[in-house]
SEVOMAR-522297 format. One record per residue (C-alpha): x, y negated, z negated; residue number from 0. Coordinates in nm, 3 decimals. Example, Ala and Ser with C-alpha at 12.3 -4.5 7.8 and 13.67 -1.06 7.14 Angstrom:
# SEVOMAR-522297
       px       py       pz  num
    1.230    0.450   -0.780    0
    1.367    0.106   -0.714    1
***
This chain:
# SEVOMAR-522297
       px       py       pz  num
   -1.237   -2.705   -2.169    0
   -1.586   -2.769   -2.305    1
   -1.611   -3.093   -2.109    2
   -1.513   -2.910   -1.791    3
   -1.777   -2.641   -1.852    4
   -2.056   -2.882   -1.938    5
   -1.982   -3.164   -1.693    6
   -2.259   -3.215   -1.439    7
   -2.173   -3.299   -1.082    8
   -2.526   -3.321   -0.945    9
   -2.462   -3.676   -0.828   10
   -2.159   -3.561   -0.630   11
   -2.260   -3.218   -0.509   12
   -2.014   -3.230   -0.219   13
   -1.708   -3.360   -0.402   14
   -1.533   -3.021   -0.399   15
   -1.468   -3.026   -0.773   16
   -1.569   -2.665   -0.826   17
   -1.360   -2.545   -0.532   18
   -1.066   -2.740   -0.672   19
   -1.101   -2.552   -1.000   20
   -1.113   -2.221   -0.811   21
   -0.791   -2.311   -0.632   22
   -0.617   -2.412   -0.956   23
   -0.719   -2.081   -1.111   24
   -0.608   -1.900   -0.797   25
   -0.273   -2.077   -0.807   26
   -0.219   -1.972   -1.168   27
   -0.310   -1.616   -1.068   28
   -0.054   -1.622   -0.787   29
    0.215   -1.716   -1.038   30
    0.114   -1.487   -1.325   31
   -0.009   -1.166   -1.160   32
    0.314   -1.069   -0.979   33
    0.515   -1.130   -1.296   34
    0.287   -0.900   -1.496   35
    0.314   -0.635   -1.224   36
    0.692   -0.672   -1.223   37
    0.718   -0.629   -1.600   38
    0.479   -0.334   -1.601   39
    0.662   -0.154   -1.321   40
    1.001   -0.214   -1.483   41
    0.882   -0.071   -1.816   42
    0.740    0.235   -1.642   43
    1.066    0.300   -1.458   44
    1.253    0.274   -1.788   45
    1.020    0.527   -1.951   46
    1.055    0.762   -1.653   47
    1.434    0.752   -1.684   48
    1.418    0.832   -2.056   49
    1.199    1.142   -2.014   50
    1.237    1.463   -1.813   51
    0.985    1.531   -1.538   52
    0.684    1.743   -1.616   53
    0.602    2.065   -1.429   54
    0.646    2.037   -1.053   55
    0.310    1.982   -0.880   56
    0.397    1.741   -0.600   57
    0.226    1.460   -0.796   58
    0.353    1.213   -1.054   59
    0.100    1.275   -1.331   60
    0.285    1.556   -1.517   61
    0.592    1.337   -1.555   62
    0.383    1.039   -1.660   63
    0.207    1.240   -1.929   64
    0.539    1.383   -2.049   65
    0.686    1.032   -2.061   66
    0.386    0.915   -2.265   67
    0.434    1.199   -2.515   68
    0.800    1.104   -2.561   69
    0.760    0.725   -2.551   70
    0.396    0.634   -2.618   71
    0.456    0.269   -2.706   72
    0.667    0.203   -2.398   73
    0.426    0.378   -2.162   74
    0.123    0.210   -2.318   75
    0.286   -0.131   -2.279   76
    0.370   -0.049   -1.918   77
    0.019    0.055   -1.823   78
   -0.152   -0.228   -2.012   79
    0.069   -0.499   -1.862   80
    0.045   -0.347   -1.516   81
   -0.334   -0.327   -1.538   82
   -0.350   -0.692   -1.645   83
   -0.143   -0.776   -1.339   84
   -0.386   -0.595   -1.108   85
   -0.698   -0.744   -1.264   86
   -0.554   -1.096   -1.272   87
   -0.524   -1.088   -0.893   88
   -0.892   -1.162   -0.829   89
   -0.862   -1.543   -0.846   90
   -0.564   -1.528   -0.610   91
   -0.765   -1.324   -0.360   92
   -1.062   -1.558   -0.392   93
   -0.856   -1.873   -0.346   94
   -0.650   -1.735   -0.057   95
   -0.967   -1.618    0.119   96
   -1.119   -1.964    0.078   97
   -0.810   -2.130    0.224   98
   -0.807   -1.893    0.518   99
   -1.179   -1.947    0.567  100
   -1.136   -2.317    0.639  101
   -1.039   -2.233    0.997  102
   -1.072   -1.853    1.014  103
   -1.388   -1.771    0.816  104
   -1.413   -1.415    0.945  105
   -1.059   -1.328    0.842  106
   -1.105   -1.498    0.506  107
   -1.432   -1.318    0.431  108
   -1.311   -0.974    0.538  109
   -0.975   -1.002    0.367  110
   -1.109   -1.146    0.043  111
   -1.401   -0.903    0.021  112
   -1.181   -0.599    0.094  113
   -0.920   -0.696   -0.164  114
   -1.177   -0.777   -0.434  115
   -1.373   -0.457   -0.375  116
   -1.049   -0.263   -0.396  117
   -0.988   -0.395   -0.747  118
   -1.290   -0.189   -0.856  119
   -1.097    0.124   -0.759  120
   -0.798    0.009   -0.962  121
   -1.022   -0.039   -1.267  122
   -1.151    0.317   -1.214  123
   -0.796    0.453   -1.208  124
   -0.695    0.263   -1.519  125
   -0.988    0.416   -1.706  126
   -0.868    0.764   -1.611  127
   -0.514    0.675   -1.718  128
   -0.640    0.566   -2.059  129
   -0.839    0.887   -2.102  130
   -0.543    1.101   -1.995  131
   -0.318    0.944   -2.257  132
   -0.583    0.995   -2.524  133
   -0.594    1.363   -2.425  134
   -0.221    1.386   -2.491  135
   -0.277    1.232   -2.835  136
   -0.566    1.458   -2.936  137
   -0.532    1.778   -2.729  138
   -0.160    1.799   -2.658  139
    0.051    1.762   -2.345  140
   -0.026    2.104   -2.195  141
   -0.403    2.061   -2.221  142
   -0.391    1.704   -2.091  143
   -0.176    1.807   -1.793  144
   -0.405    2.098   -1.708  145
   -0.719    1.886   -1.738  146
   -0.585    1.609   -1.517  147
   -0.457    1.868   -1.270  148
   -0.800    2.032   -1.242  149
   -0.965    1.701   -1.153  150
   -0.682    1.521   -0.977  151
   -0.775    1.593   -0.617  152
   -1.151    1.580   -0.663  153
   -1.317    1.357   -0.401  154
   -1.461    1.033   -0.534  155
   -1.570    0.691   -0.414  156
   -1.256    0.528   -0.553  157
   -1.050    0.671   -0.266  158
   -1.257    0.477   -0.014  159
   -1.231    0.165   -0.226  160
   -0.853    0.206   -0.238  161
   -0.851    0.202    0.141  162
   -1.043   -0.126    0.128  163
   -0.784   -0.268   -0.113  164
   -0.497   -0.171    0.117  165
   -0.679   -0.314    0.417  166
   -0.735   -0.637    0.225  167
   -0.363   -0.713    0.199  168
   -0.315   -0.666    0.572  169
   -0.618   -0.876    0.669  170
   -0.517   -1.153    0.428  171
   -0.165   -1.152    0.574  172
   -0.296   -1.186    0.929  173
   -0.555   -1.444    0.830  174
   -0.304   -1.649    0.632  175
   -0.086   -1.681    0.941  176
   -0.363   -1.741    1.195  177
   -0.520   -2.009    0.973  178
   -0.183   -2.175    0.906  179
   -0.235   -2.130    0.534  180
    0.108   -1.965    0.519  181
    0.396   -1.950    0.761  182
    0.495   -1.634    0.943  183
    0.745   -1.506    0.688  184
    0.529   -1.582    0.387  185
    0.234   -1.414    0.556  186
    0.443   -1.105    0.628  187
    0.541   -1.095    0.260  188
    0.179   -1.017    0.167  189
    0.159   -0.701    0.378  190
    0.407   -0.469    0.191  191
    0.175   -0.457   -0.110  192
   -0.049   -0.225    0.090  193
    0.228    0.035    0.049  194
    0.248    0.001   -0.330  195
    0.136    0.318   -0.505  196
   -0.218    0.301   -0.642  197
   -0.406    0.579   -0.812  198
   -0.406    0.794   -1.122  199
   -0.085    0.805   -1.329  200
    0.152    0.676   -1.063  201
    0.521    0.663   -1.152  202
    0.723    0.344   -1.133  203
    0.948    0.324   -0.828  204
    1.234    0.093   -0.722  205
    1.058    0.021   -0.395  206
    0.755   -0.084   -0.599  207
    0.974   -0.349   -0.758  208
    1.082   -0.460   -0.411  209
    0.722   -0.494   -0.292  210
    0.634   -0.713   -0.590  211
    0.942   -0.933   -0.542  212
    0.842   -0.983   -0.179  213
    0.492   -1.078   -0.295  214
    0.647   -1.349   -0.512  215
    0.798   -1.504   -0.200  216
    0.448   -1.542   -0.056  217
    0.264   -1.640   -0.371  218
    0.493   -1.870   -0.570  219
    0.518   -2.170   -0.331  220
    0.145   -2.166   -0.258  221
    0.061   -2.103   -0.624  222
    0.265   -2.402   -0.741  223
    0.095   -2.622   -0.483  224
   -0.253   -2.511   -0.592  225
   -0.183   -2.544   -0.966  226
   -0.081   -2.905   -0.906  227
   -0.416   -2.967   -0.742  228
   -0.263   -3.034   -0.400  229
   -0.461   -2.796   -0.180  230
   -0.261   -2.751    0.143  231
   -0.396   -2.976    0.416  232
   -0.490   -2.829    0.749  233
   -0.245   -2.931    1.014  234
   -0.178   -2.822    1.366  235
    0.150   -2.647    1.438  236
    0.305   -2.605    1.781  237
    0.344   -2.245    1.887  238
    0.683   -2.113    1.781  239
    0.767   -2.418    1.568  240
    0.744   -2.228    1.238  241
    0.550   -2.510    1.069  242
    0.283   -2.405    0.824  243
    0.040   -2.549    0.576  244
    0.135   -2.339    0.277  245
    0.486   -2.468    0.199  246
***
């Protein structure tokens, strides 16, 4: 690792070595991130099933706080693993945007930038989740639920950033197909993640599991290719032939 970090490539500034490292990291991200999200969502669903819902408010946070009070270790593990899955997506976004940008730079830039900016909103939400659970520990469930309820619908910049995150998945899906980075079906498998619940204290849902499994269909083949160092070559595909550069 030290040799990789300290190696100078000034004599070969155009050899693509750095970009190759980015793609290897992105490939690892494509393999690891969905698995972390899958484990985190599964643990959260298990905790939800073990605990009664909180007071009815039309939102998930009362039930999530009640589940944390009853099963703090399980809920903490769920939220920590799920957050790691979100945050570990950034190399995947960066690599996918770079691949798209080889032939569709506008789509690659817009999709990558939107998705990366959206991760800032997810970090904001995870900070609130952490604070809410600490309130349960130190102030009790009723106080924590009331405090979160008072602030839950307050306008903030994170809502706009969440919209950017959701847009990013759609733009990356379109760009991946137009650039022939992925085939039609793999490209379509990126888009459902825009429907995955994001925000403060969101409950685990079976359809959330389905969205993540679909993401694996898109990410795993490309991720394996990138980890091996074999960046997909650009190749023309006849219209309607179904050929793509990402499989």
